[in-house]
KOLVEX-693162 format. One line per field, with one value per residue: z, x, y of N, C-alpha, C in turn; residue in three letters. Coordinates in steps of 0.1 Angstrom, whole numbers, plus 5000, padded with zeros to 4 digits. Atoms other than C-alpha are relative to their C-alpha. Example, Ala and Ser with C-alpha at 12.3 -4.5 7.8 and 13.67 -1.06 7.14 Angstrom:
n_pz <- (5000;5000)
n_px <- (5009;4991)
n_py <- (4988;4989)
ca_pz <- (5078;5071)
ca_px <- (5123;5137)
ca_py <- (4955;4989)
c_pz <- (5000;5008)
c_px <- (5009;4992)
c_py <- (5012;5011)
rest <- (ALA;SER)
# end
This chain:
n_pz <- (4990;5000;4991;4988;4989;5002;4989;4991;5004;4997;4986;4996;5004;4992;4987;5001;5005;4998;5007;5015;5009;5007;5012;5007;5014;5004;5011;4993;5002;4988;4989;4991;4987;4998;4994;4986;4995;4986;5000;5010;5012;5001;5013;5008;5014;5008;5015;5006;5012;5007;4992;5005;5001;5013;5002;4989;5003;5010;4995;4989;5006;4989;4987;4999;4996;4987;4990;4996;4993;4986;4992;4997;4991;4987;4992;4988;4998;4989;4995;4988;4998;5011;5011;5012;5011;5012;5012;5011;5011;5013;5011;5011;5012;5010;4999;4989;4997;5003;4989;4992;4991;4990;4991;4994;4991;4989;4992;4994;4988;4989;4996;4994;4989;5003;4995;5010;5014;5007;5014;5005;5014;5002;5013;5005;5011;4998;4992;5004;5010;4998;4989;4997;4990;5005;4999;4989;4993;5007;4995;4992;4986;4993;4985;4994;4997;5012;5003;5014;4997;5008;4994;4986;4997;4985;4994;4988;4987;5001;4986;5001;4992;4992;5002;4988;4995;5009;5000;5012;5012;5011;5000;5010;5002;4994;5007;5000;5013;5001;4988;5001;4989;5002;4993;4995;5004;4997;5003;5006;5002;4995;5011;5008;4994;5008;4994;5006;4995;5010;5001;5007;5003;5008;5013;5004;4995;5010;4993;4987;4999;4987;4994;4988;4992;5007;5013;5008;5004;5012;5003;5004;5002;4993;5010;4992;4999;4986;4998;4987;4999;5007;4992;4990;5007;5014;5010;5008;5008;5013;4998;4991;4989;4993;5006;4993;5006;4993;5004;4992;4991;5000;4986;4994;4985;4993;4995;5007;5015;5004;5014;5004;5013;5006;5010;5012;5008;5013;5005;4996;4988;4988;4995;4986;4994;4988;4993;4989;4994;4997;4991;5000;4987;5001)
n_px <- (5002;5014;5008;5002;4993;4986;4992;5003;4993;4986;4998;5002;4989;4988;5003;4998;4986;4993;4986;5002;5000;5012;4997;5012;4997;5012;4998;4997;5010;5008;4996;4994;5006;5013;4999;4999;4991;4995;4988;4992;4997;4985;4996;5010;4995;5009;4998;5000;4992;4998;4999;5009;5014;5004;4994;5006;5014;5002;5002;5010;5011;5009;4993;4995;4987;4998;5005;4991;4989;5005;5002;4987;4996;5007;4996;4990;4987;5003;5013;4998;4987;4995;4996;5007;4991;5007;4994;5006;4997;5000;4998;4994;5006;4995;5005;4996;4986;4990;4990;5006;5011;4994;4994;5011;5006;4990;5001;5014;4999;4994;5009;5011;4996;5000;4987;4993;5006;4996;5002;5003;5002;5011;5000;5014;5001;4995;4988;4990;4989;4989;4993;5004;4992;4986;4993;5006;4990;5000;5010;4994;5003;4993;5005;4994;5011;5006;4996;5004;5001;5010;5013;4999;5008;5005;5000;5009;4993;4985;4994;4986;4989;4992;4986;4993;4994;4998;4986;4992;5007;4996;4987;4990;4989;4987;4993;5009;5005;5013;5009;5011;5011;5013;5011;5010;5004;5014;5006;5012;5010;4996;4994;4989;4992;4998;4989;4997;4987;4995;4985;4993;4986;4992;5001;5014;5005;5008;5011;4998;5004;5004;5000;5009;4997;4991;5005;5001;5015;5002;4991;5008;4992;5005;5009;5008;4993;4998;4995;4995;4986;4993;4999;4988;4987;5002;4990;5004;5010;5000;5000;5010;4994;5008;5003;5010;5001;5009;4998;5008;4995;5009;5004;4993;4999;4997;4987;4991;4996;4988;5000;4987;5001;4987;5001;4992;4996;5002;4991;5004;4993;5007;4993;5003;5008;5005;5011;5008;5009;5014;5007;5014;5005;5013)
n_py <- (4990;4994;5008;4992;5006;5004;4997;5011;5012;4997;5000;5014;5008;4995;5007;5014;5002;4986;5000;5002;4988;4997;4992;4994;4997;4992;4991;4988;4990;5002;4991;5008;4997;5007;5013;4999;5011;5000;5009;4997;5008;5000;4994;4996;4999;4992;5000;4985;5001;4988;4989;4990;5005;5005;5014;5009;5004;5007;5013;4999;4993;4995;4995;4986;5000;4992;5007;5011;4993;4995;5012;5004;4989;5001;5011;4996;5008;5010;5002;5008;5003;5009;4993;5003;4997;4997;5003;4995;5009;4992;5010;4993;5003;4991;4986;4993;5004;4989;4997;4988;5005;5008;4992;4994;5009;5002;4988;5000;5010;4994;4990;5006;5008;5014;5007;5006;4998;5013;5000;5014;5004;5008;5008;4997;4991;4987;5000;4992;5005;4992;5007;5015;5006;5001;4988;4993;4992;4988;4992;4988;5000;4987;5001;5012;5010;5006;5014;5005;5014;5006;4999;5005;5011;4997;5013;5003;5002;4995;5000;4994;5006;4989;5002;5003;4988;4989;4996;5004;4999;5007;5005;4995;5009;4997;4989;4988;4997;5004;4999;5010;5001;5009;4992;5008;5014;5003;5013;4997;5010;5012;5008;4994;4989;4988;4994;4987;4994;4991;5000;4989;5005;4993;5004;5004;5013;5007;5006;5005;5014;5002;5012;5000;5012;5009;5004;4988;4999;4992;4989;4989;4987;4989;4993;4990;4986;4997;4987;4998;5004;4990;4988;5001;5001;4993;5004;5012;4996;5006;5014;5005;5008;5010;5013;5009;5013;5009;5016;5008;5009;5011;5000;4990;5001;4988;4999;4992;5002;4992;4996;4996;4994;4997;4989;5005;4988;5002;5009;5013;5003;4996;4989;4999;5010;4996;5009;4994;5009;4994;5009;4999;5007;5007)
ca_pz <- (4438;4429;4451;4482;4505;4490;4520;4541;4520;4524;4562;4565;4545;4566;4599;4587;4570;4585;4569;4534;4507;4493;4458;4442;4404;4390;4361;4387;4373;4406;4437;4461;4491;4483;4492;4528;4535;4571;4563;4542;4507;4503;4467;4446;4408;4385;4348;4331;4295;4286;4300;4278;4275;4238;4238;4271;4259;4229;4249;4281;4262;4283;4310;4322;4327;4354;4374;4374;4384;4413;4424;4425;4444;4470;4479;4515;4521;4553;4565;4601;4602;4571;4542;4509;4476;4444;4411;4379;4350;4316;4287;4257;4226;4192;4202;4235;4231;4220;4240;4250;4264;4282;4298;4307;4324;4346;4356;4364;4385;4406;4410;4422;4447;4427;4442;4410;4372;4353;4316;4300;4267;4253;4224;4219;4191;4186;4205;4204;4175;4186;4219;4225;4249;4226;4228;4260;4274;4249;4267;4280;4317;4338;4372;4396;4403;4367;4356;4323;4322;4302;4309;4347;4360;4393;4413;4439;4465;4467;4497;4502;4514;4540;4534;4560;4565;4550;4560;4529;4505;4478;4473;4455;4438;4450;4423;4428;4392;4399;4422;4428;4446;4450;4459;4464;4462;4461;4461;4436;4440;4457;4423;4411;4424;4412;4417;4412;4413;4396;4385;4376;4361;4347;4316;4296;4311;4287;4311;4346;4355;4385;4407;4434;4461;4439;4407;4378;4370;4343;4326;4319;4305;4321;4306;4335;4333;4371;4372;4410;4406;4380;4403;4428;4401;4373;4358;4343;4326;4293;4307;4321;4355;4365;4359;4368;4364;4375;4375;4385;4416;4417;4455;4480;4517;4541;4552;4537;4499;4487;4455;4436;4407;4382;4362;4327;4307;4270;4265;4281;4312;4347;4361;4395;4416;4444;4470;4492;4515;4517;4542;4539;4573;4574)
ca_px <- (4131;4096;4083;4067;4084;4119;4134;4118;4133;4168;4164;4150;4180;4205;4189;4190;4224;4243;4277;4262;4271;4241;4244;4217;4219;4197;4194;4193;4162;4147;4146;4169;4153;4120;4133;4139;4167;4173;4197;4227;4234;4271;4273;4251;4259;4243;4239;4246;4258;4268;4278;4255;4218;4216;4240;4227;4191;4199;4203;4185;4154;4132;4158;4172;4208;4206;4183;4207;4236;4215;4207;4244;4250;4223;4236;4252;4287;4274;4241;4239;4276;4280;4299;4280;4300;4287;4298;4290;4288;4294;4289;4309;4288;4296;4275;4291;4328;4344;4375;4356;4326;4348;4367;4335;4322;4354;4349;4311;4320;4344;4319;4292;4311;4312;4337;4344;4336;4337;4340;4326;4331;4302;4294;4258;4245;4260;4291;4320;4345;4369;4376;4376;4391;4421;4429;4413;4446;4442;4412;4419;4418;4426;4408;4423;4390;4382;4385;4382;4368;4347;4310;4309;4295;4273;4282;4260;4287;4321;4343;4375;4407;4428;4465;4489;4506;4508;4544;4567;4540;4541;4572;4604;4629;4664;4677;4649;4638;4605;4576;4548;4515;4488;4457;4432;4422;4385;4365;4337;4306;4327;4342;4367;4395;4400;4433;4441;4475;4498;4535;4557;4592;4621;4619;4588;4568;4555;4532;4528;4527;4506;4511;4486;4498;4525;4504;4507;4471;4476;4494;4481;4493;4491;4460;4444;4453;4452;4455;4459;4492;4503;4495;4521;4546;4542;4574;4556;4530;4518;4519;4493;4504;4474;4465;4437;4433;4406;4408;4386;4390;4376;4374;4384;4396;4396;4429;4461;4468;4502;4502;4535;4537;4567;4571;4583;4602;4600;4631;4612;4633;4620;4627;4610;4593;4570;4550;4521;4500;4462;4438;4401;4384;4355)
ca_py <- (0387;0397;0369;0386;0360;0360;0377;0349;0322;0338;0340;0304;0290;0311;0297;0262;0263;0292;0281;0276;0301;0318;0334;0356;0356;0385;0409;0437;0455;0455;0479;0463;0480;0464;0430;0442;0418;0409;0381;0384;0370;0360;0369;0390;0384;0410;0404;0437;0434;0468;0502;0522;0519;0514;0484;0470;0469;0450;0418;0428;0437;0461;0467;0499;0504;0531;0510;0481;0505;0518;0482;0474;0506;0498;0465;0470;0457;0439;0426;0413;0413;0391;0404;0407;0406;0422;0407;0425;0399;0416;0390;0403;0406;0423;0454;0461;0451;0484;0494;0526;0508;0482;0510;0528;0497;0495;0532;0527;0495;0514;0543;0520;0500;0467;0441;0423;0432;0398;0401;0368;0352;0334;0309;0323;0344;0378;0368;0391;0385;0411;0394;0356;0332;0330;0367;0377;0390;0419;0432;0468;0461;0493;0484;0462;0443;0435;0399;0379;0345;0320;0316;0311;0278;0282;0252;0236;0231;0250;0242;0263;0248;0268;0273;0259;0292;0327;0331;0332;0338;0351;0329;0340;0318;0314;0337;0362;0360;0344;0354;0330;0327;0300;0320;0293;0256;0246;0214;0217;0196;0170;0159;0184;0205;0241;0259;0297;0315;0338;0341;0370;0362;0380;0359;0347;0318;0292;0273;0260;0222;0212;0182;0172;0147;0134;0130;0154;0167;0192;0221;0255;0289;0322;0338;0359;0396;0400;0437;0435;0417;0442;0471;0456;0448;0473;0462;0432;0454;0438;0403;0380;0367;0347;0311;0286;0249;0224;0185;0157;0136;0101;0102;0127;0124;0153;0165;0179;0184;0192;0212;0215;0239;0239;0271;0263;0290;0295;0273;0244;0245;0247;0282;0277;0250;0258;0237;0248;0227;0233;0216;0209;0200;0177)
c_pz <- (5000;5009;5014;5012;4998;5011;5010;4996;5003;5015;5005;4996;5009;5014;4999;4996;5001;4994;4985;4992;4992;4989;4993;4986;4994;4989;5006;4996;5010;5011;5012;5014;5001;5004;5015;5006;5015;5002;4988;4988;4998;4988;4991;4986;4991;4986;4994;4988;4992;5010;4994;4997;4987;4997;5011;4996;4988;5004;5012;4996;5011;5013;4999;5008;5014;5012;5005;5008;5014;5008;5006;5012;5014;5007;5011;5000;5011;5004;5013;5003;4990;4988;4987;4988;4988;4988;4987;4988;4988;4989;4988;4987;4988;5002;5013;5004;4994;5012;5009;5009;5012;5010;5008;5011;5013;5009;5008;5012;5012;5007;5009;5010;4997;5006;4988;4986;4992;4985;4994;4986;4999;4986;4994;4989;5003;5009;4994;4991;5002;5012;5003;5011;4996;5001;5011;5008;4994;5005;5008;5014;5007;5015;5006;5003;4988;4997;4987;5002;4990;5008;5014;5002;5015;5006;5011;5013;4996;5015;4998;5010;5008;4998;5013;5007;4990;5000;4988;4988;4998;5001;4989;4998;5005;4993;4999;4987;4999;5013;4997;5011;4996;5009;5007;4995;5004;4996;4994;4998;5005;4990;4992;5010;4991;5007;4993;5006;4990;5001;4993;4999;4990;4984;4997;5006;4989;5006;5014;5001;5015;5004;5013;5007;4992;4986;4991;4994;4988;4998;4995;4997;5008;4991;5009;5001;5014;5002;5015;5002;4993;5007;5010;4992;4987;4989;4990;4991;4986;5000;5007;5010;5005;4992;5008;4994;5010;4995;5009;5011;5002;5014;5008;5016;5006;5005;4992;4985;4997;4985;4997;4986;4994;4990;4989;4991;4985;4993;5005;5013;5012;5006;5015;5003;5014;5006;5010;5003;5003;5008;4999;5011;4996;5008)
c_px <- (4987;4990;4998;5007;5015;5008;4999;5007;5015;5002;4998;5013;5012;4998;5003;5014;5009;5014;5000;5000;4987;5003;4987;5006;4988;5004;5000;4989;4989;5005;5005;4993;4986;5000;5000;5008;5003;5010;5009;5001;5015;5005;4988;5006;4989;5003;4998;5009;5002;5002;4993;4987;4996;5006;4994;4987;4999;4999;4991;4989;4991;5007;5005;5013;5002;4994;5009;5013;4996;4999;5014;5005;4994;5003;5010;5011;4997;4985;5001;5014;5006;5003;4993;5010;4993;5009;4992;5004;4997;5002;5004;4992;5006;4995;5004;5015;5010;5009;4993;4990;5006;5007;4990;4995;5009;4997;4987;5001;5007;4992;4990;5003;5000;5013;5008;4992;5006;4996;4999;4999;4988;5001;4985;5000;5005;5013;5011;5011;5013;5008;4995;5009;5015;5009;4995;5010;5001;4990;5006;4995;5008;4996;5004;4990;4993;5007;4995;4998;4990;4986;5000;4989;4995;4998;4991;5008;5015;5006;5014;5009;5007;5014;5006;5005;5001;5014;5008;4993;4995;5014;5009;5010;5013;5008;4993;4993;4986;4992;4989;4990;4989;4990;4991;4999;4986;4996;4987;4991;5005;5008;5012;5007;5002;5011;5002;5013;5005;5015;5005;5016;5008;4999;4985;4997;4992;4987;5004;4996;4996;4999;4993;5003;5008;4995;4998;4984;4997;5011;4990;5008;4995;4991;4991;5008;5005;5006;5004;5014;5009;5001;5012;5012;4998;5011;4997;4988;5000;4999;4988;5005;4991;4997;4989;5000;4990;5002;4991;5006;4990;4994;5007;4999;5004;5014;5009;5002;5012;5000;5014;4998;5014;4997;5010;5002;4998;5010;4997;5006;4992;5007;4995;4990;4995;4989;4993;4990;4986;4992;4985;4995;4986;4990)
c_py <- (5007;4992;5007;4993;4997;5003;4989;4988;5001;4997;4986;4992;5004;4994;4986;4995;5012;5000;4999;5013;5002;5010;5003;5003;5008;5009;5014;5011;4999;5011;4992;5002;4993;4987;5000;4989;5002;4989;5003;4989;5001;5008;5004;5002;5006;4999;5012;5000;5012;5011;5012;4994;4994;4986;4991;4994;4991;4984;4999;5008;5005;5005;5013;5000;5007;4992;4989;5006;5003;4989;4996;5010;4998;4987;5003;4991;4989;5001;4990;4995;4990;5008;4996;5005;5002;4997;5005;4991;5007;4989;5009;4996;5011;5014;5006;4997;5010;5003;5011;4995;4990;5009;5008;4991;4999;5012;4999;4989;5005;5011;4994;4990;4984;4994;4994;5003;4988;5001;4985;4998;4990;4993;5003;5009;5014;5002;5009;4993;5008;4994;4987;4995;5000;5013;5009;5008;5014;5010;5012;5001;5010;4999;4987;4989;4996;4986;4995;4986;4994;5000;4993;4988;5002;4986;4998;5001;5004;5000;5005;4993;5012;4997;4997;5012;5011;5005;4995;5001;5016;4995;5006;4989;5003;5012;5013;5003;4996;5002;4992;5000;4990;5007;4991;4986;4997;4986;5003;4988;4986;4992;5006;5010;5012;5008;5014;5005;5009;4999;5012;4994;5010;4996;4994;4986;4994;4993;4995;4984;4999;4986;5000;4986;4991;4996;5013;5000;5009;5011;5011;5013;5010;5009;5010;5013;5004;5014;5003;4997;5011;5013;4998;4998;5005;4997;4989;5004;4995;4985;4995;4991;4989;4986;4993;4987;4992;4985;4991;4992;4988;4998;5010;4998;5014;4999;5009;4997;5007;5002;5004;5006;5003;5011;4998;5012;4997;4991;4986;4995;5006;5012;5002;4988;5003;4989;5007;4989;5007;4988;5002;4991;4994;5005)
rest <- (MET;THR;HIS;PRO;LYS;PHE;ASN;GLU;PHE;VAL;SER;ILE;ALA;ARG;ASP;LEU;PHE;PRO;GLN;THR;THR;GLN;ARG;LEU;ILE;THR;ASN;GLY;ASN;PHE;ASP;TYR;ALA;ALA;ALA;ARG;PHE;THR;SER;ALA;ILE;ASP;GLU;VAL;MET;VAL;SER;CYS;ASP;GLY;ALA;ARG;GLN;GLU;SER;TYR;ALA;LYS;TYR;ARG;VAL;GLY;GLY;THR;LEU;ASP;ARG;VAL;LEU;LYS;PHE;MET;SER;ASP;VAL;PRO;LYS;HIS;VAL;ALA;GLY;ILE;ARG;GLN;ARG;VAL;VAL;TRP;LYS;TYR;ILE;LEU;PHE;GLU;PHE;ASN;ASP;SER;ASP;GLU;GLU;ILE;LEU;GLU;ALA;GLN;GLU;LEU;ALA;ALA;GLN;HIS;GLY;VAL;ASP;VAL;LEU;LEU;PHE;VAL;PHE;THR;GLN;THR;ALA;TYR;LYS;SER;LYS;ARG;TYR;THR;LEU;GLU;ASN;GLY;GLN;LEU;LEU;PRO;ILE;ILE;TRP;ARG;SER;ALA;ARG;VAL;ASN;GLY;THR;PRO;VAL;HIS;TYR;ARG;ASP;VAL;ARG;GLU;PHE;SER;ALA;ALA;SER;ALA;VAL;GLY;TRP;PRO;ALA;VAL;SER;ALA;ASP;GLY;ASP;VAL;ARG;PHE;MET;LEU;ASP;SER;LEU;SER;LEU;ILE;ASP;GLY;ILE;ARG;LEU;ARG;LEU;HIS;GLY;TRP;VAL;THR;ALA;ALA;ASN;ASP;VAL;SER;TYR;VAL;ARG;ILE;THR;HIS;ASN;GLY;GLU;THR;VAL;GLY;GLU;THR;SER;LEU;SER;ASP;PRO;ARG;PRO;ASP;VAL;LEU;ASP;ALA;PHE;PRO;GLN;TYR;GLU;GLY;ARG;ASN;PRO;GLY;PHE;ALA;LEU;SER;TRP;PRO;VAL;ALA;SER;PHE;GLU;PHE;GLY;ALA;SER;ASP;ILE;VAL;VAL;ASP;VAL;ILE;GLY;ASP;ASP;SER;GLY;THR;ILE;GLY;SER;PHE;THR;ARG;THR;PHE;THR;LEU;HIS;GLY)
# end
């Protein structure tokens, strides 16, 4: 963003490829207004690893937390009619992983208009030992737009499927004990599919099994805290309703994809089975 023609680069890319997603990944130690954007950036991901200056500066040496928070506040929600999404990426280290600071980060994110606060696990030096991928569900999540994930991968090409219909979703099992939602299906770099969804159930869920166009592609546990779901269904507080799975595709043809998800209870029996059709247009 220090390049004098950065705004020009963004505008040229938008003119040439108007449907292509543009993502800016930055440390946010910059005056947003100085860039003088005339074209929108779809997603602004800001790396800010701490909610207190003393812990933030241990990894972002020379950085100023207040400046980064102001940067996130200054990003307008829309530019030229295009929505801009702000993601705060917070890598968990041993010097910024106290429950108090994690809660402070969520409060700051809400105050500064951040769309998503992403707590990220890492394998680098000084990684958090209190919170890991194995116990990430214990992270004190209180804000509906906070998420927990492994180190994010920035893909070259992400294409979103559209669901056939919103009618009847979230789905409910015949006995009413299981609520289920498939949020999204994406094609990543033309070689992988990625699925996100959530489940709430009267009984414990062991895992979910995913079938794509008649072929079983994998199983995954419920590991995403999804505070937005728990806000809607507070009776399930203390559980992780969210799941995600990705799998490779040798070749892909545009058109409809049928996704079947079997919800498996802790007794290894199927407590719900749901099908949703997604379509990717060429």
